Wavefront OBJ file of the C-alpha trace (Angstrom):
o trace
v 37.179 -33.974 -82.105
v 36.743 -30.446 -81.917
v 33.150 -30.873 -81.479
v 33.819 -33.322 -78.728
v 35.818 -30.812 -76.751
v 33.150 -28.453 -77.300
v 30.478 -30.358 -75.989
v 32.701 -31.157 -73.015
v 33.670 -27.680 -72.296
v 29.847 -26.691 -72.206
v 29.061 -29.397 -69.530
v 29.241 -27.979 -66.082
v 32.212 -28.945 -63.708
v 30.264 -31.110 -61.366
v 33.060 -31.356 -59.046
v 33.528 -27.600 -58.761
v 29.608 -26.624 -59.063
v 28.273 -24.487 -56.007
v 24.557 -23.188 -56.168
v 24.102 -19.591 -55.529
v 23.954 -18.399 -51.749
v 20.581 -17.150 -51.923
v 19.293 -20.405 -53.060
v 21.105 -22.123 -49.647
v 19.771 -19.454 -47.808
v 16.112 -20.049 -49.013
v 16.440 -23.901 -48.783
v 17.555 -23.274 -44.984
v 14.671 -21.128 -44.479
v 12.078 -23.531 -46.004
v 13.334 -26.137 -44.024
v 13.116 -24.112 -40.767
v 9.761 -22.916 -41.685
v 8.652 -26.657 -42.173
v 9.973 -27.372 -38.779
v 8.245 -24.565 -37.239
v 4.910 -25.370 -38.818
v 5.451 -28.840 -37.847
v 5.963 -27.714 -34.276
v 3.161 -25.383 -34.264
v 0.896 -28.290 -35.643
v 2.258 -30.554 -32.675
v 1.271 -27.825 -30.210
v -2.262 -27.239 -31.548
v -2.747 -31.043 -31.754
v -1.684 -31.071 -28.062
v -3.840 -28.574 -27.389
v -6.872 -30.427 -28.888
v -6.141 -33.249 -26.667
v -5.693 -30.845 -23.609
v -8.691 -29.191 -24.177
v -10.568 -32.616 -23.866
v -8.534 -33.244 -20.700
v -9.061 -29.633 -19.259
v -12.827 -30.091 -19.657
v -12.489 -33.046 -17.247
v -10.024 -31.207 -14.789
v -12.913 -28.134 -14.829
v -15.677 -30.655 -13.549
v -13.448 -32.136 -10.988
v -11.893 -28.488 -9.940
v -15.671 -27.371 -9.665
v -16.562 -30.121 -7.888
v -14.024 -29.471 -4.983
v -14.876 -26.021 -4.828
v -18.525 -26.919 -4.281
v -17.316 -29.375 -1.642
v -15.136 -26.690 0.153
v -18.182 -24.136 -0.180
v -20.350 -26.600 1.980
v -17.404 -27.109 4.477
v -17.334 -23.467 4.834
v -20.875 -23.046 5.725
v -20.855 -25.797 8.080
v -18.094 -24.140 9.707
v -19.676 -20.859 9.949
v -22.669 -22.778 11.656
v -20.343 -23.736 14.547
v -18.570 -20.307 14.750
v -18.936 -18.642 17.996
v -20.718 -15.479 18.226
v -19.108 -11.978 18.008
v -18.719 -10.776 21.416
v -18.364 -7.115 23.086
v -14.792 -7.974 23.839
v -13.841 -9.102 20.463
v -15.408 -5.631 19.047
v -13.058 -3.988 21.693
v -10.063 -6.113 20.684
v -10.434 -5.120 17.054
v -11.119 -1.530 18.172
v -7.739 -1.514 20.072
v -6.067 -3.473 16.808
v -7.270 -0.545 14.637
v -5.952 1.971 16.952
v -2.531 0.217 17.259
v -2.032 -0.431 13.423
v -0.843 3.059 12.876
v -0.573 4.034 16.848
v 3.491 4.155 16.431
v 3.534 6.644 13.428
v 0.700 8.637 14.907
v 2.311 9.280 18.319
v 5.773 10.528 16.367
v 3.568 12.543 13.906
v 1.232 14.561 16.716
v 4.682 15.212 18.472
v 6.375 17.068 15.482
v 5.628 20.418 17.482
v 8.261 18.933 20.093
v 10.866 17.527 17.735
v 10.462 20.696 15.326
v 11.604 22.849 18.456
v 14.322 20.425 19.421
v 15.564 20.137 15.970
v 15.335 23.769 14.799
v 15.018 23.514 10.630
v 17.387 26.678 10.460
v 20.329 24.273 11.291
v 19.157 20.813 10.898
v 17.033 19.100 8.154
v 13.347 19.808 8.871
v 12.083 16.837 10.829
v 8.425 17.453 9.481
v 9.517 16.262 5.975
v 12.650 14.118 6.661
v 10.901 11.971 9.605
v 8.381 10.650 6.996
v 11.167 9.645 4.702
v 13.003 7.713 7.326
v 9.662 6.125 8.149
v 9.189 5.294 4.341
v 12.474 3.494 3.746
v 11.904 1.031 6.398
v 8.431 0.649 5.221
v 9.489 -0.482 1.768
v 12.281 -2.457 2.978
v 9.706 -4.367 5.141
v 7.452 -4.691 2.392
v 9.923 -6.340 0.099
v 10.745 -8.658 2.804
v 7.194 -9.424 4.420
v 6.577 -12.654 2.594
v 9.816 -14.168 3.766
v 9.216 -12.951 7.529
v 5.562 -14.101 7.408
v 7.142 -17.521 6.172
v 9.547 -17.729 9.107
v 7.568 -16.224 11.753
v 4.067 -16.880 13.080
v 1.521 -14.406 13.373
v 2.082 -14.309 17.091
v 5.754 -14.042 16.930
v 5.507 -11.459 14.532
v 3.233 -9.137 16.423
v 5.154 -9.613 19.606
v 8.385 -8.422 18.280
v 7.141 -5.563 16.273
v 5.163 -4.234 18.810
v 8.069 -4.375 21.302
v 10.450 -2.738 18.875
v 7.865 -0.009 18.262
v 7.566 0.710 22.076
v 11.450 0.889 22.480
v 11.550 3.101 19.567
v 9.028 5.704 20.185
v 10.417 6.201 24.068
v 13.872 6.366 22.377
v 13.000 8.932 20.122
v 11.970 11.220 22.803
v 14.980 10.607 24.839
v 17.388 11.148 22.267
v 15.496 14.497 21.376
v 16.062 15.265 25.141
v 19.576 14.643 25.504
v 20.906 15.059 21.981
v 18.886 18.089 20.265
v 21.749 18.406 17.405
v 22.697 16.852 14.021
v 23.825 13.895 15.746
v 20.596 13.217 17.411
v 18.568 13.879 14.253
v 20.541 10.908 12.435
v 19.931 8.801 15.307
v 16.364 9.620 15.225
v 16.081 8.868 11.415
v 17.775 5.576 12.285
v 15.145 4.808 14.923
v 12.435 5.786 12.427
v 13.728 3.470 9.915
v 13.410 0.733 12.424
v 9.699 1.915 13.253
v 8.884 1.917 9.414
v 10.135 -1.582 9.232
v 8.503 -2.951 12.408
v 4.934 -0.869 11.812
v 4.693 -2.234 8.387
v 5.118 -5.949 9.669
v 2.796 -4.928 12.488
v -0.201 -3.895 10.130
v 0.141 -6.391 7.426
v -0.370 -8.984 10.318
v -3.273 -6.918 11.301
v -4.481 -7.100 7.921
v -4.263 -10.633 7.641
v -6.004 -11.273 11.089
v -8.825 -8.742 10.211
v -9.301 -10.022 6.741
v -10.020 -13.836 8.234
v -12.570 -12.714 10.667
v -16.385 -11.344 10.422
v -16.789 -8.497 8.526
v -18.149 -6.626 11.218
v -14.865 -7.100 13.091
v -12.965 -6.082 9.723
v -14.922 -2.686 9.532
v -14.357 -1.879 13.152
v -10.471 -2.304 12.508
v -10.308 -0.173 9.342
v -12.541 2.380 11.099
v -10.501 2.704 14.391
v -7.248 3.056 12.236
v -8.376 6.658 11.512
v -9.382 6.932 15.166
v -5.867 6.363 16.229
v -4.895 9.973 15.120
v -7.211 11.471 17.189
v -6.334 9.681 20.350
v -3.026 10.889 20.036
v -4.091 14.273 19.759
v -6.003 14.097 22.967
v -3.027 12.367 24.824
v -0.880 15.379 23.514
v -3.623 18.005 24.247
v -3.548 16.702 28.133
v 0.200 16.792 28.390
v 0.329 20.404 26.947
v -2.054 21.295 29.433
v -0.375 19.853 32.371
v 3.119 20.475 31.487
v 2.963 23.417 29.251
v 4.934 23.661 25.869
v 7.906 25.913 26.789
v 11.380 24.057 26.193
v 12.183 23.360 30.056
v 12.474 20.150 31.716
v 8.754 20.130 32.601
v 7.925 20.050 28.720
v 10.773 17.538 27.996
v 9.274 15.142 30.727
v 5.621 15.933 29.484
v 6.383 14.558 26.147
v 8.283 11.499 27.620
v 4.985 10.904 29.620
v 2.991 11.369 26.467
v 5.295 8.428 24.824
v 5.019 6.441 27.798
v 0.988 6.748 27.672
v 1.155 5.941 24.046
v 3.356 2.727 25.082
v 0.561 1.692 27.350
v -1.813 1.711 24.592
v 0.487 -0.758 23.059
v 0.571 -2.823 25.965
v -3.400 -3.139 26.134
v -3.314 -3.878 22.839
v -1.051 -6.790 23.285
v -2.955 -7.985 26.224
v -6.204 -7.961 23.881
v -4.444 -9.803 21.168
v -2.603 -12.790 23.380
v -6.232 -13.534 24.554
v -8.160 -13.523 21.168
v -5.862 -15.676 19.634
v -6.581 -18.046 22.107
v -10.228 -17.798 21.777
v -12.311 -20.436 19.924
v -13.309 -17.967 17.620
v -10.215 -17.204 16.085
v -9.342 -20.883 15.764
v -12.564 -21.492 13.907
v -11.841 -18.418 11.877
v -8.609 -19.735 11.141
v -10.174 -22.915 9.880
v -12.486 -21.036 7.859
v -9.620 -18.796 6.296
v -7.790 -21.794 5.403
v -10.727 -23.220 3.426
v -11.492 -19.881 1.833
v -7.677 -19.960 0.730
v -7.901 -23.327 -0.603
v -11.166 -22.495 -2.461
v -9.552 -19.211 -3.815
v -6.598 -21.372 -5.000
v -8.863 -23.939 -7.044
v -10.786 -20.910 -8.432
v -7.682 -19.596 -10.012
v -6.920 -22.997 -11.155
v -10.344 -23.050 -12.683
v -9.775 -19.717 -14.378
v -6.455 -21.010 -16.013
v -8.033 -24.223 -17.079
v -11.094 -22.169 -18.849
v -8.268 -19.994 -20.558
v -5.746 -22.850 -21.465
v -6.258 -22.404 -25.116
v -5.785 -18.724 -25.306
v -2.428 -19.291 -23.530
v -1.216 -21.903 -25.700
v -2.250 -19.731 -28.808
v -0.481 -17.010 -27.371
v 2.601 -19.402 -26.738
v 2.711 -19.983 -30.672
v 2.112 -16.430 -31.545
v 4.977 -14.877 -29.427
v 7.533 -17.625 -29.926
v 10.721 -15.987 -30.693
v 9.953 -12.779 -29.009
v 12.767 -11.913 -26.745
v 11.566 -12.726 -22.738
v 12.240 -9.030 -21.677
v 10.265 -7.499 -24.561
v 7.541 -10.083 -24.093
v 7.700 -9.414 -20.168
v 7.113 -5.868 -20.835
v 4.294 -6.559 -23.193
v 2.773 -8.733 -20.120
v 2.988 -5.887 -17.709
v 1.125 -3.804 -20.259
v -1.328 -6.333 -20.468
v -1.787 -6.616 -16.906
v -2.585 -2.817 -16.497
v -4.803 -3.072 -19.492
v -6.370 -6.074 -18.010
v -6.901 -4.465 -14.659
v -8.134 -1.148 -16.003
v -10.699 -2.884 -18.011
v -12.390 -4.197 -14.901
v -11.767 -1.095 -12.541
v -11.422 1.733 -15.143
v -8.907 4.447 -13.315
v -9.898 3.817 -9.364
v -6.114 2.685 -9.229
v -4.891 6.019 -10.717
v -7.025 8.185 -8.877
v -6.013 6.666 -5.781
v -2.106 7.263 -6.556
v -3.294 10.931 -7.118
v -5.172 11.338 -4.129
v -2.457 9.790 -1.564
v -0.016 11.664 -3.681
v -1.808 15.012 -2.872
v -2.170 14.280 0.760
v 1.484 13.331 1.569
v 3.057 15.935 -0.443
v 1.289 18.565 1.543
v 0.523 17.118 4.992
v 1.821 17.558 7.488
v 5.193 19.700 6.703
v 3.628 22.193 4.150
v -0.002 22.805 5.243
v 0.899 22.727 9.250
v 4.525 23.223 9.989
v 5.367 25.818 7.341
v 2.765 28.182 8.265
v 4.661 31.606 8.852
v 2.842 32.434 12.074
v 0.228 31.324 14.082
v -1.791 34.027 15.959
v -4.791 32.535 17.492
v -2.722 30.179 19.851
v 0.958 29.536 20.688
v 2.829 27.222 18.269
v 2.548 24.101 20.062
v -0.876 24.409 20.569
v -2.005 25.638 17.063
v 0.059 22.585 15.855
v -2.037 20.229 17.760
v -5.217 21.867 16.651
v -4.388 21.679 12.913
v -3.281 17.928 13.543
v -6.536 17.392 15.195
v -8.442 18.820 12.502
v -6.972 16.886 10.055
v -7.390 13.319 11.919
v -11.006 14.353 12.712
v -11.714 15.308 9.188
v -9.941 11.925 7.913
v -12.094 9.836 10.324
v -15.282 11.444 9.453
v -14.353 11.091 5.544
v -13.759 7.527 6.000
v -16.870 6.875 7.888
v -18.997 8.775 4.949
v -17.055 6.642 2.654
v -19.022 3.588 3.926
v -22.222 5.092 2.458
v -22.980 3.202 -0.855
v -25.080 5.925 -2.164
v -22.360 8.265 -2.463
v -20.176 5.787 -4.436
v -20.326 7.585 -7.769
v -17.346 7.523 -9.983
v -17.726 10.991 -11.401
v -18.351 12.739 -8.202
v -15.226 10.741 -6.534
v -13.118 11.703 -9.684
v -14.106 15.081 -9.550
v -13.241 15.333 -5.882
v -9.738 13.870 -6.549
v -9.121 16.564 -9.384
v -10.601 19.474 -7.176
v -8.278 18.728 -4.402
v -5.234 19.520 -6.512
v -6.427 23.381 -5.700
v -5.151 22.647 -2.314
v -1.593 22.681 -3.569
v -1.415 26.447 -4.396
v -3.304 27.371 -1.444
v -1.029 25.554 1.013
v 2.336 26.646 -0.895
v 0.907 30.480 -1.354
v 0.667 30.283 2.677
v 4.017 28.606 3.410
v 5.335 31.676 0.908
v 3.252 34.394 3.006
v 1.999 35.536 -0.368
v -1.812 36.006 -1.257
v -4.534 37.814 0.396
v -4.603 37.881 4.125
v -7.393 35.258 4.248
v -4.539 32.636 2.763
v -2.701 33.679 6.309
v -6.004 33.529 8.402
v -5.524 30.639 11.101
v -9.154 29.699 11.138
v -9.320 29.580 7.231
v -6.275 27.240 7.062
v -7.998 25.106 9.582
v -10.966 24.653 7.703
v -8.688 24.137 4.356
v -7.015 21.225 6.556
v -10.157 19.791 7.878
v -11.471 19.878 3.943
v -8.627 18.254 2.587
v -8.589 15.411 5.192
v -12.338 14.838 4.961
v -11.923 14.062 0.879
v -9.024 11.887 1.709
v -10.778 9.548 4.128
v -13.918 9.529 1.745
v -12.040 8.991 -1.551
v -10.049 6.526 -0.025
v -12.630 4.403 1.526
v -14.873 4.711 -1.637
v -12.227 3.893 -4.133
v -10.854 0.980 -2.215
v -14.363 -0.320 -1.624
v -15.451 0.188 -5.467
v -12.369 -1.710 -7.052
v -13.412 -5.128 -6.318
v -16.849 -4.986 -5.475
v -18.413 -5.908 -8.841
v -15.533 -8.646 -9.368
v -16.499 -12.053 -8.645
v -13.913 -13.969 -9.913
v -11.317 -14.387 -7.216
v -8.140 -14.457 -9.470
v -9.168 -11.196 -10.854
v -10.011 -9.649 -7.388
v -6.628 -10.587 -6.186
v -5.024 -8.797 -8.893
v -7.319 -5.565 -8.676
v -6.521 -5.648 -4.644
v -2.926 -5.920 -5.322
v -2.473 -3.326 -7.987
v -4.659 -0.787 -5.902
v -2.660 -1.406 -2.813
v 0.512 -0.733 -5.230
v -0.606 2.265 -6.468
v -1.568 3.771 -2.692
v 1.810 2.701 -1.362
v 3.363 4.515 -4.662
v 1.541 7.788 -4.062
v 2.568 7.883 -0.389
v 6.456 7.362 -1.190
v 6.424 9.433 -3.968
v 4.444 12.303 -2.289
v 6.840 11.763 0.828
v 9.778 12.395 -1.493
v 8.706 15.178 -3.515
v 7.639 16.844 -0.254
v 11.302 16.959 0.743
v 12.105 18.794 -2.611
v 9.172 21.156 -1.975
v 10.653 22.033 1.311
v 14.004 23.191 0.063
v 12.156 25.477 -2.166
v 10.079 27.016 0.742
v 11.116 29.398 3.053
v 11.868 28.622 6.689
v 10.245 30.711 9.469
v 11.955 31.034 12.861
l 1 2 3 4 5 6 7 8 9 10 11 12 13 14 15 16 17 18 19 20 21 22 23 24 25 26 27 28 29 30 31 32 33 34 35 36 37 38 39 40 41 42 43 44 45 46 47 48 49 50 51 52 53 54 55 56 57 58 59 60 61 62 63 64 65 66 67 68 69 70 71 72 73 74 75 76 77 78 79 80 81 82 83 84 85 86 87 88 89 90 91 92 93 94 95 96 97 98 99 100 101 102 103 104 105 106 107 108 109 110 111 112 113 114 115 116 117 118 119 120 121 122 123 124 125 126 127 128 129 130 131 132 133 134 135 136 137 138 139 140 141 142 143 144 145 146 147 148 149 150 151 152 153 154 155 156 157 158 159 160 161 162 163 164 165 166 167 168 169 170 171 172 173 174 175 176 177 178 179 180 181 182 183 184 185 186 187 188 189 190 191 192 193 194 195 196 197 198 199 200 201 202 203 204 205 206 207 208 209 210 211 212 213 214 215 216 217 218 219 220 221 222 223 224 225 226 227 228 229 230 231 232 233 234 235 236 237 238 239 240 241 242 243 244 245 246 247 248 249 250 251 252 253 254 255 256 257 258 259 260 261 262 263 264 265 266 267 268 269 270 271 272 273 274 275 276 277 278 279 280 281 282 283 284 285 286 287 288 289 290 291 292 293 294 295 296 297 298 299 300 301 302 303 304 305 306 307 308 309 310 311 312 313 314 315 316 317 318 319 320 321 322 323 324 325 326 327 328 329 330 331 332 333 334 335 336 337 338 339 340 341 342 343 344 345 346 347 348 349 350 351 352 353 354 355 356 357 358 359 360 361 362 363 364 365 366 367 368 369 370 371 372 373 374 375 376 377 378 379 380 381 382 383 384 385 386 387 388 389 390 391 392 393 394 395 396 397 398 399 400 401 402 403 404 405 406 407 408 409 410 411 412 413 414 415 416 417 418 419 420 421 422 423 424 425 426 427 428 429 430 431 432 433 434 435 436 437 438 439 440 441 442 443 444 445 446 447 448 449 450 451 452 453 454 455 456 457 458 459 460 461 462 463 464 465 466 467 468 469 470 471 472 473 474 475 476 477 478 479 480 481 482 483 484 485 486 487 488 489 490 491 492 493 494 495 496 497 498 499 500 501 502 503
């Protein structure tokens, strides 16, 4: 009996028994691992099936691409020839692309006197900031605007807005040369930045759909725009003078009206061009090209489908935000792999330019001795625009497209920063205050800017044949340029606060 009780006591209580917690967790983990492995096996099996189907899809897609290529070749055969009038149109489009901003910046000698920096924020630093904010907002909403407004509508309303803005800026400066007038001008410049961005992007779309000869004319004459504004300003100063009397005010108003006439001429050219058979045929060709690019992108994804599936398996379970950050890093590495550090050097070059021009290198010079302020400022602005124009022209010479040479120029341009800052501080040797020396420095500063911009933007996508990769590279290059401009403008404001004001 005792033995029986003992044996009963030695048997475990089946009702009260529970396995250890670690065993339960291990069982659950094993079940989850098995389930995960089954899912991965299922995905891999699906990928094998998809790889077979993707091979068929790749053949079909390639066939469609070849058919579209034949259609494009046929369309080129019926494309009307490029006439001198079309060339003139794209010269005007290039001039008009940045005419609004160039008209304002060329008249900085007038605005800086109407809004004295001793009592009002320095317009040579703050006016670009107003344009930048409008430009950024417009860039963010451009896709939506392009969706709801046609090319013709976008062009017409933005050009009309710019004409009203540039004339209003002059009238406000004439009537309200105080802090209230300054802030009204900032609002107008915000509107101008928004309109200018939409108009420029519209021109870029048009220029990208036509013959490369017309496209090159467009981009070349964007640099010529500033020189035309300089010429108009010189004429007005020669006739009306630069004293702050009624004649100078009305002379500046006449200058902006002359700028508006350039806008009107461009509007007429635009209205005639978009009705031409050349433009209509070019649009059809461009539509086929876009369709071809889309198919080539699909082909790219089809060929890389296996890698995408394996990537999905490997990174399953990682948080979306973390994986998104990894994707951005991979995009940067991907683009850098194909272009090197071209985009980085584009960013540095534009940052250098807009940090110093025009506020520091022109309008913070303590004193001009060879000419009166208004004339001297125009000479310096002309030196910059001329150098930029020449630099962009030189940038088309392929024999000069050597990366080590271009990268070296970008690094050497950093030396302009201490030169212009010492000039603004009225320190250093007498050479740094010499008007002709500074004019030469501005010319060199601008010619390197034009050359670097043209060279790097042409080098970025030149050796890339895959349209998907080329689009990514172009987008990233434009992004870095815009970032360099914006950061340069913002930091220039902080720099202006650190530099002395000279009356």
